ZAMARGU-4260 file (C-alpha; in steps of 0.2 Angstrom, whole numbers, plus 5000, padded with zeros to 4 digits):
<rodrens>
0) 4899/4988/4888 | 4910/4983/4904 | 4929/4983/4903 | 4941/4973/4911 | 4955/4984/4920
5) 4969/4975/4930 | 4981/4989/4933 | 4977/5007/4939 | 4986/5022/4948 | 4977/5029/4961
10) 4979/5046/4972 | 4974/5041/4990 | 4972/5056/5002 | 4967/5053/5019 | 4957/5066/5030
15) 4967/5079/5040 | 4965/5080/5059 | 4954/5094/5066 | 4962/5108/5076 | 4961/5108/5095
20) 4952/5122/5104 | 4959/5135/5116 | 4944/5140/5128 | 4942/5144/5146 | 4926/5140/5156
25) 4915/5155/5159 | 4901/5154/5171 | 4893/5167/5182 | 4901/5166/5200 | 4915/5154/5194
30) 4930/5167/5189 | 4943/5152/5189 | 4933/5139/5178 | 4949/5133/5169 | 4953/5128/5152
35) 4940/5118/5144 | 4945/5117/5125 | 4941/5100/5117 | 4953/5090/5106 | 4951/5089/5087
40) 4944/5073/5079 | 4956/5062/5069 | 4956/5061/5050 | 4948/5047/5040 | 4958/5033/5033
45) 4959/5027/5016 | 4957/5009/5017 | 4957/4994/5003 | 4945/4980/5007 | 4944/4964/4996
50) 4927/4961/4990 | 4922/4944/4982 | 4909/4953/4971 | 4922/4963/4962 | 4932/4957/4948
55) 4940/4971/4940 | 4949/4988/4944 | 4937/4997/4932 | 4930/5009/4945 | 4947/5016/4949
60) 4951/5019/4930 | 4938/5031/4929 | 4939/5039/4948 | 4957/5038/4952 | 4956/5051/4966
65) 4950/5045/4983 | 4950/5056/4999 | 4943/5052/5016 | 4934/5066/5027 | 4943/5078/5038
70) 4942/5078/5058 | 4931/5092/5065 | 4938/5105/5076 | 4937/5104/5095 | 4925/5116/5105
75) 4923/5123/5122 | 4915/5114/5136 | 4927/5099/5133 | 4918/5095/5117 | 4930/5085/5106
80) 4928/5086/5087 | 4920/5071/5077 | 4932/5060/5069 | 4933/5059/5050 | 4924/5045/5042
85) 4935/5031/5034 | 4935/5029/5016 | 4934/5010/5011 | 4937/5006/4993 | 4933/4989/4987
90) 4946/4979/4976 | 4945/4962/4969 | 4953/4947/4977 | 4971/4945/4972 | 4975/4964/4971
95) 4993/4968/4973 | 4998/4987/4980 | 5014/4994/4974 | 5022/5011/4978 | 5029/5023/4964
100) 5045/5014/4965 | 5037/4997/4961 | 5040/4990/4979 | 5026/4978/4984 | 5016/4986/4999
105) 5003/4973/5001 | 4997/4957/4993 | 4978/4956/4996 | 4970/4940/4996 | 4955/4932/5004
110) 4938/4942/5006 | 4938/4955/5019 | 4957/4957/5019 | 4961/4976/5023 | 4975/4987/5020
115) 4977/5005/5026 | 4982/5014/5009 | 4983/5032/5017 | 4983/5036/5036 | 4972/5050/5043
120) 4980/5064/5053 | 4980/5065/5072 | 4968/5078/5079 | 4976/5092/5089 | 4975/5093/5108
125) 4964/5107/5115 | 4971/5118/5129 | 4962/5106/5143 | 4974/5092/5138 | 4989/5104/5138
130) 4986/5111/5155 | 4999/5107/5168 | 5007/5113/5184 | 5017/5126/5173 | 5003/5130/5162
135) 4987/5130/5171 | 4977/5139/5158 | 4986/5137/5141 | 4981/5151/5128 | 4984/5139/5114
140) 4981/5122/5106 | 4989/5111/5094 | 4985/5110/5076 | 4978/5095/5068 | 4991/5084/5057
145) 4988/5084/5038 | 4982/5067/5032 | 4993/5056/5022 | 4994/5057/5002 | 5000/5043/4993
150) 5001/5038/4975 | 4998/5019/4974 | 4998/5007/4959 | 4985/4993/4960 | 4988/4977/4949
155) 4976/4963/4949 | 4984/4946/4949 | 4971/4932/4947 | 4968/4919/4960 | 4968/4903/4951
160) 4974/4886/4954 | 4978/4881/4936 | 4983/4893/4922 | 4980/4888/4903 | 4995/4893/4892
165) 4997/4893/4874 | 4998/4902/4857 | 4984/4912/4850 | 4969/4901/4844 | 4975/4886/4853
170) 4958/4882/4861 | 4961/4889/4878 | 4944/4898/4878 | 4935/4883/4871 | 4944/4871/4885
175) 4938/4883/4899 | 4920/4884/4892 | 4918/4865/4893 | 4927/4863/4910 | 4916/4876/4919
180) 4902/4888/4917 | 4913/4902/4911 | 4908/4909/4894 | 4923/4917/4886 | 4921/4925/4869
185) 4927/4911/4855 | 4931/4914/4838 | 4942/4908/4823 | 4955/4922/4823 | 4970/4925/4834
190) 4970/4935/4850 | 4950/4932/4852 | 4953/4933/4871 | 4959/4950/4877 | 4957/4948/4896
195) 4959/4933/4908 | 4944/4922/4911 | 4941/4912/4926 | 4931/4896/4929 | 4926/4884/4943
200) 4929/4866/4939 | 4922/4851/4950 | 4931/4835/4950 | 4924/4823/4963 | 4926/4832/4979
205) 4939/4844/4973 | 4934/4861/4968 | 4947/4873/4960 | 4949/4887/4948 | 4957/4889/4931
210) 4962/4904/4922 | 4962/4906/4904 | 4976/4918/4900 | 4977/4928/4883 | 4987/4920/4870
215) 5006/4922/4872 | 5019/4923/4858 | 5038/4923/4858 | 5045/4940/4866 | 5030/4940/4878
220) 5041/4942/4893 | 5048/4958/4886 | 5030/4965/4883 | 5028/4959/4865 | 5009/4956/4861
225) 4999/4955/4877 | 5014/4947/4886 | 5018/4957/4902 | 5000/4963/4904 | 4994/4946/4907
230) 5009/4935/4912 | 5006/4941/4930 | 4990/4932/4931 | 4998/4915/4932 | 5009/4921/4946
235) 4998/4912/4959 | 4994/4896/4950 | 4999/4879/4957 | 5000/4871/4940 | 5003/4877/4922
240) 4994/4869/4908 | 5001/4870/4890 | 4987/4869/4878 | 4994/4865/4861 | 4985/4866/4845
245) 4989/4850/4835 | 4978/4856/4820 | 4988/4872/4816 | 4991/4875/4797 | 5007/4885/4800
250) 5022/4876/4794 | 5035/4882/4805 | 5025/4876/4820 | 5023/4860/4829 | 5018/4855/4847
255) 5036/4853/4853 | 5041/4869/4846 | 5027/4878/4854 | 5031/4872/4871 | 5049/4876/4869
260) 5045/4894/4865 | 5033/4897/4879 | 5044/4889/4891 | 5058/4901/4886 | 5046/4915/4889
265) 5042/4909/4906 | 5060/4906/4911 | 5063/4926/4906 | 5049/4931/4917 | 5052/4935/4935
270) 5036/4935/4946 | 5034/4950/4957 | 5027/4940/4971 | 5043/4929/4972 | 5045/4911/4968
275) 5050/4904/4952 | 5039/4898/4937 | 5051/4885/4933 | 5046/4876/4949 | 5028/4874/4945
280) 5021/4858/4939 | 5017/4857/4920 | 5004/4847/4911 | 5003/4846/4892 | 4986/4846/4883
285) 4986/4841/4864 | 4971/4849/4859 | 4958/4846/4843 | 4962/4828/4841 | 4945/4827/4834
290) 4954/4832/4818 | 4962/4816/4810 | 4978/4825/4806 | 4979/4832/4823 | 4977/4815/4831
295) 4991/4808/4820 | 5002/4822/4826 | 4997/4820/4844 | 5002/4801/4844 | 5019/4806/4834
300) 5024/4819/4847 | 5018/4811/4863 | 5033/4801/4867 | 5045/4815/4865 | 5035/4826/4877
305) 5033/4812/4890 | 5052/4809/4888 | 5054/4826/4897 | 5044/4820/4912 | 5027/4830/4907
310) 5010/4822/4908 | 5002/4822/4892 | 4982/4822/4888 | 4974/4821/4872 | 4958/4830/4871
315) 4944/4838/4860 | 4934/4851/4866 | 4921/4847/4853 | 4919/4828/4857 | 4924/4831/4876
320) 4936/4817/4873 | 4949/4816/4887 | 4942/4830/4898 | 4938/4819/4912 | 4955/4812/4914
325) 4962/4829/4913 | 4951/4837/4926 | 4955/4823/4939 | 4973/4825/4935 | 4973/4843/4938
330) 4964/4841/4954 | 4976/4829/4960 | 4991/4841/4957 | 4982/4855/4965 | 4977/4846/4981
335) 4995/4840/4983 | 5000/4857/4981 | 4988/4864/4994 | 4993/4850/5006 | 5011/4855/5005
340) 5008/4873/5010 | 5009/4879/5027 | 4993/4882/5036 | 4987/4899/5038 | 4990/4906/5055
345) 4980/4921/5061 | 4990/4937/5060 | 4999/4942/5077 | 5004/4960/5082 | 5023/4961/5084
350) 5030/4973/5097 | 5047/4979/5095 | 5053/4989/5109 | 5063/5005/5106 | 5081/5003/5109
355) 5088/5010/5125 | 5099/5022/5116 | 5087/5027/5103 | 5083/5046/5106 | 5069/5047/5093
360) 5077/5059/5081 | 5094/5061/5071 | 5105/5076/5069 | 5114/5076/5053 | 5123/5090/5041
365) 5111/5099/5029 | 5117/5096/5012 | 5107/5112/5006 | 5112/5124/5020 | 5131/5127/5022
370) 5135/5124/5041 | 5117/5120/5044 | 5110/5104/5052 | 5095/5093/5048 | 5084/5085/5062
375) 5074/5069/5057 | 5062/5060/5068 | 5045/5056/5069 | 5041/5066/5085 | 5050/5083/5080
380) 5043/5083/5064 | 5026/5080/5070 | 5028/5093/5084 | 5032/5106/5070 | 5016/5102/5060
385) 5006/5104/5076 | 5012/5121/5081 | 5003/5138/5077 | 5018/5150/5074 | 5006/5165/5076
390) 5004/5161/5095 | 5019/5165/5106 | 5014/5153/5120 | 5012/5139/5107 | 5030/5143/5101
395) 5037/5142/5118 | 5028/5126/5121 | 5037/5118/5106 | 5053/5125/5112 | 5051/5115/5128
400) 5046/5100/5120 | 5061/5100/5109 | 5072/5103/5124 | 5066/5089/5133 | 5068/5078/5119
405) 5087/5083/5118 | 5087/5091/5102 | 5097/5106/5109 | 5110/5095/5118 | 5112/5085/5102
410) 5115/5101/5092 | 5128/5106/5104 | 5136/5090/5103 | 5136/5090/5084 | 5145/5106/5084
415) 5131/5119/5080 | 5135/5137/5084 | 5124/5151/5087 | 5115/5157/5071 | 5117/5141/5061
420) 5103/5136/5051 | 5093/5121/5059 | 5079/5112/5048 | 5065/5102/5056 | 5052/5096/5043
425) 5048/5111/5032 | 5054/5124/5045 | 5071/5131/5045 | 5078/5143/5059 | 5093/5150/5067
430) 5099/5141/5082 | 5103/5150/5098 | 5110/5141/5113 | 5098/5141/5127 | 5100/5151/5144
435) 5107/5143/5159 | 5097/5131/5168 | 5087/5135/5184 | 5079/5152/5178 | 5060/5150/5181
440) 5047/5156/5169 | 5034/5168/5175 | 5018/5167/5164 | 5010/5181/5159 | 4995/5183/5148
445) 4987/5170/5138 | 4995/5166/5121 | 5011/5175/5126 | 5028/5169/5132 | 5040/5182/5141
450) 5055/5173/5132 | 5049/5180/5116 | 5046/5198/5122 | 5063/5204/5116 | 5060/5197/5099
455) 5047/5211/5094 | 5060/5221/5086 | 5065/5208/5073 | 5057/5205/5057 | 5043/5193/5056
460) 5053/5179/5046 | 5068/5182/5060 | 5055/5182/5074 | 5048/5165/5068 | 5065/5157/5067
465) 5071/5163/5084 | 5055/5157/5092 | 5060/5139/5089 | 5077/5142/5097 | 5071/5147/5114
470) 5065/5136/5128 | 5059/5136/5146 | 5071/5128/5160 | 5057/5120/5170 | 5053/5101/5173
475) 5037/5102/5164 | 5026/5087/5160 | 5029/5080/5143 | 5013/5077/5135
</rodrens>
């Protein structure tokens, strides 16, 4: 038996980028073939796509983990690695994507709407792409970046023009069944409807959708009963319809008190998508007037309700009395709301140039290391992830890149002293001031760096830290 699921938590893991290749072309009678290592492929993205044929988040309830494929490693002969395939996850129309803190990241409405839930990692550059005048045949390549991993909350908020509200057994399911082709469960006991039902209604040339929300009770806005689980399904509605049971046998209830109780709950509920439910048009439907006592009660309270400025319709889902007037009245309100909304414009790419004084990184005191500094920035942190610390030449190249970016100069201005801990990403090293500018770098064997030769006597941990503090003083091309 199928289940309706409108809230799930998923783990989206994008694919990691493939490593670049360090290779030199070798061919008979061509001793100086040059570097020919290809780039690694990019990792696949995890993408959410709105599918009109999907109406529930049930699949993610049973399979909450989604992972895209990794990019392939580059090869020699300038062969790039294959990109990882994107993983598309089909979600229903009206899905809202939130992060762990409840902040809305995307509101997915309209078939075909896409959202990148997790970004794939970049592939590493091969040594052919890293070659320059200073490094004609690099003996290293960059590593691929790991793919993004995110824990996301998916909530379904039904896309409906009109929402039917009322106490349990008020006749909402019966009403939507006679207005549309929807076939919800109907029975003579409370809370028959446990999931929202959607129906399509045609009134002349107007076509609109109606949502049957499970019965609400006092305290629903605080989660009592089925309250918070389904109040979110009316957030998109253009008009709210109070379905009132005029044939109830409960002595402490009457149509006016039912409306007041539900209005109080709507006032306490804050829509996550913004706006205020108090601004939505209301329509009151006095149901079950086919019962004589119910008709008398409806005639008695009609004047009081109309005095509040609310349109009132007396209907019977059994005899179909009053349904035509109701459908056309709802259609008029919905069409006016559609006309008042601004037209949908195609999305545009907004370019925001980097400020002139933006260095691309920041230097701050490290709260976890006494006298230490913490460097944050997209490029420095990415370069750390791409560096193979087992290769001296790769570490020297990292030092060059950081120096050209201005990291060492910024550390000196911040008051860094030799030996103080500096953290970039997940790597901490002891900072050492650079040697005077103008000293040329003499390249030796592939995969080595002469500036790191004097570090052999240090321990492995100290050597790794010291590598990051040294740089070359040449005007190398910034890749």
